[in-house]
C-alpha positions as CSV (number, residue, x, y, z in Angstrom):
1,M,110.7,118.6,103.0
2,K,110.7,115.2,104.7
3,L,109.2,114.1,108.0
4,Y,110.3,110.6,109.0
5,I,108.0,108.6,111.3
6,V,110.5,106.3,113.0
7,A,109.6,103.3,115.1
8,T,111.7,102.7,118.1
9,P,112.1,99.6,120.4
10,L,109.4,98.7,122.9
11,G,112.1,98.0,125.5
12,N,115.0,95.9,124.1
13,L,117.3,98.4,122.5
14,G,118.4,95.8,120.0
15,D,115.0,95.9,118.3
16,I,115.7,98.9,116.1
17,T,116.4,98.7,112.4
18,L,119.6,99.8,110.7
19,R,117.5,102.2,108.5
20,A,116.1,103.8,111.7
21,L,119.6,104.4,113.1
22,D,120.7,105.9,109.8
23,I,117.8,108.3,109.8
24,L,118.2,109.4,113.4
25,K,121.9,110.1,112.8
26,S,121.3,112.0,109.6
27,V,118.4,114.4,110.4
28,P,119.1,117.7,112.0
29,L,116.3,117.4,114.6
30,I,114.3,114.6,116.4
31,A,110.9,115.3,118.0
32,C,110.5,113.0,121.0
33,E,107.6,112.1,123.3
34,D,110.1,112.4,126.2
35,T,113.6,113.6,125.5
36,R,114.9,111.9,128.6
37,V,113.6,108.5,127.6
38,S,114.7,108.9,124.0
39,Q,118.2,109.9,125.2
40,K,118.8,106.4,126.5
41,L,118.3,105.0,123.0
42,L,120.3,107.7,121.3
43,S,123.2,107.5,123.7
44,H,123.3,103.7,123.4
45,Y,123.9,104.1,119.6
46,Q,126.1,107.3,120.0
47,I,123.6,109.4,118.2
48,K,124.2,113.1,119.0
49,T,121.3,114.6,116.9
50,K,119.5,117.5,118.6
51,T,116.1,116.6,120.2
52,I,113.0,118.5,121.1
53,S,109.9,117.4,123.1
54,Y,106.5,116.8,121.5
55,H,103.9,114.9,123.5
56,Q,100.2,114.6,124.3
57,H,100.2,117.8,126.3
58,S,101.9,119.9,123.6
59,N,99.6,122.7,122.5
60,S,98.9,124.0,119.0
61,A,101.7,126.6,119.3
62,K,104.2,123.8,119.8
63,V,102.9,122.0,116.7
64,D,103.2,125.2,114.6
65,F,106.7,125.7,116.0
66,L,107.8,122.2,114.9
67,L,106.3,122.6,111.5
68,N,108.0,125.9,111.0
69,R,111.3,124.3,112.1
70,L,110.7,121.5,109.6
71,K,110.3,124.1,106.8
72,E,113.6,125.8,107.9
73,I,115.7,122.7,108.2
74,G,114.1,120.4,105.6
75,E,114.1,117.2,107.5
76,M,112.9,116.0,110.9
77,A,112.3,112.6,112.6
78,L,109.4,111.9,114.9
79,I,109.8,109.2,117.6
80,T,107.7,108.0,120.5
81,D,109.0,106.6,123.8
82,A,108.4,103.1,122.5
83,G,107.0,101.6,119.3
84,T,105.5,103.2,116.3
85,P,104.6,106.9,116.4
86,G,101.0,107.8,115.5
87,I,99.4,104.6,116.9
88,S,97.5,105.5,120.0
89,D,100.0,108.3,120.2
90,P,100.0,112.1,119.8
91,G,102.3,111.9,116.9
92,N,99.3,111.5,114.7
93,L,98.3,115.2,115.3
94,L,101.6,116.4,114.1
95,I,101.2,114.3,110.9
96,V,97.6,115.6,110.3
97,E,98.8,119.3,110.7
98,C,101.8,118.7,108.5
99,L,99.5,117.4,105.8
100,K,97.2,120.4,106.2
101,K,100.0,123.0,106.2
102,F,102.3,121.5,103.5
103,G,100.3,118.9,101.5
104,A,102.5,117.2,98.9
105,E,105.3,119.7,99.6
106,C,106.3,117.5,102.5
107,E,107.0,113.8,102.2
108,I,105.9,111.8,105.3
109,I,108.0,108.7,105.3
110,P,107.4,105.6,107.5
111,I,110.5,103.9,109.0
112,P,108.9,100.7,110.2
113,G,109.9,98.7,113.3
114,A,108.5,97.6,116.6
115,S,104.8,97.7,117.4
116,A,103.2,96.4,120.6
117,I,100.0,95.5,118.8
118,I,101.7,93.5,116.0
119,S,104.1,91.8,118.5
120,A,101.2,90.7,120.7
121,L,99.1,89.5,117.7
122,S,102.0,87.6,116.2
123,I,102.3,85.3,119.2
124,S,98.6,85.1,120.1
125,G,97.8,82.0,118.1
126,L,94.5,83.6,117.2
127,P,93.2,84.6,113.8
128,T,94.9,87.8,112.6
129,D,93.8,88.1,109.0
130,S,91.3,90.6,110.4
131,F,91.3,92.1,113.8
132,L,89.8,95.0,115.8
133,F,92.3,97.4,117.6
134,L,90.8,99.7,120.3
135,G,93.8,101.5,121.7
136,F,93.4,102.4,125.4
137,L,89.9,101.8,126.8
138,P,88.1,104.8,128.3
139,H,88.7,105.2,132.1
140,K,85.0,105.6,133.0
141,K,82.5,107.2,130.5
142,G,81.9,104.8,127.6
143,K,84.0,101.9,129.1
144,E,81.1,99.5,129.4
145,T,80.1,100.3,125.8
146,M,83.6,99.5,124.6
147,I,83.7,96.3,126.7
148,K,80.4,95.2,125.1
149,R,82.0,95.8,121.7
150,I,84.9,93.5,122.7
151,I,82.5,90.8,123.9
152,D,80.4,91.0,120.7
153,S,83.3,91.1,118.3
154,K,83.6,88.1,115.9
155,E,87.1,89.2,115.1
156,T,90.2,89.0,117.3
157,V,90.3,92.2,119.5
158,V,93.5,93.9,120.8
159,F,93.8,96.8,123.2
160,Y,96.1,98.5,125.6
161,E,95.7,98.7,129.4
162,S,97.6,100.2,132.2
163,T,99.1,98.7,135.4
164,H,96.5,100.4,137.6
165,R,93.4,99.2,135.6
166,I,94.3,95.8,134.1
167,I,92.7,93.7,136.9
168,K,89.5,95.9,137.1
169,T,89.1,95.9,133.3
170,L,89.4,92.1,133.0
171,E,87.0,91.6,136.0
172,K,84.5,93.9,134.3
173,I,84.8,92.0,131.0
174,K,84.2,88.7,133.0
175,E,81.2,90.2,134.7
176,M,79.6,91.3,131.4
177,M,80.4,88.2,129.4
178,P,77.4,85.9,128.7
179,L,77.1,82.6,130.6
180,G,79.5,80.0,129.2
181,A,81.7,82.5,127.3
182,N,84.1,82.9,130.2
183,I,85.1,79.2,129.9
184,T,85.6,79.2,126.2
185,R,87.0,82.6,125.0
186,Q,90.8,82.7,124.9
187,F,92.7,85.7,126.3
188,I,96.4,86.5,125.8
189,I,97.8,89.1,128.2
190,C,101.2,90.5,127.2
191,R,103.1,92.3,130.0
192,E,106.3,94.3,129.4
193,L,106.9,93.0,125.8
194,T,110.6,92.7,124.9
195,K,111.7,93.8,128.4
196,K,113.5,91.9,131.1
197,F,110.3,90.8,132.9
198,E,108.3,90.0,129.7
199,T,105.4,87.7,130.6
200,I,102.7,86.2,128.4
201,Y,99.6,84.9,130.2
202,R,97.2,82.6,128.2
203,G,93.9,81.0,129.0
204,T,90.3,81.8,129.7
205,I,89.5,85.1,131.4
206,E,89.3,83.3,134.8
207,Q,92.6,81.6,134.2
208,V,94.5,84.8,133.3
209,L,92.9,86.7,136.1
210,E,94.1,84.1,138.6
211,K,97.6,84.2,137.1
212,L,97.7,88.0,137.3
213,N,96.4,88.1,140.9
214,N,99.2,85.7,141.8
215,D,101.9,87.7,140.0
216,T,103.0,91.3,139.8
217,T,100.8,93.6,137.7
218,K,103.4,96.2,137.2
219,G,104.2,97.2,133.6
220,E,102.5,97.9,130.3
221,F,99.9,95.5,129.0
222,V,98.6,94.5,125.6
223,V,95.4,92.4,125.8
224,V,94.4,90.1,122.9
225,V,90.9,88.5,123.0
226,E,89.5,85.7,120.8
227,G,86.5,86.7,118.7
228,K,83.2,85.0,119.7
């Protein structure tokens, strides 16, 4: 058995590898975070492989069903709406359960490609030999603890934030930062990476907040913070 973990574009459909296209065409089934979103990519490349949904709200019965189907058909691909499955993504659960159920009987094969984390770090201009990735910050409980971790980190920090919380999160970081740090620490805010309205904001936290407040905050954000 083979389970392919296939990275898909963040937005620009040209950012997919030839190997990924070959896999998506050859497997009998593709598990997608949202089949409607994935269909845009598949249709663009005239891929007619059957799809099935698998997302954060899928229960254990759906995971069992997918693994049983994998055993029947021998090969399956897993994709997310954008980027690399398993990174701040429910695809990781399917991989864990596949390992538990099949062990070495099933090969889990990475098909690398786009990643929002790596894309943001690559243009940050900050040290990347070592960095701290925090995924999505908690909405309420534990958020201040996580922000303190960001502020105290000596390494570059990268995390995701949503349209609705980006301003509030940055304002909270600014509020909690020690005196003087808000005029030295560099922030890189990446909005809508690889998409039509891709925007990169750079500067101190006060500078990027001013830019965001004077611009649209719609979209998906990756935040990169300089270590102290």
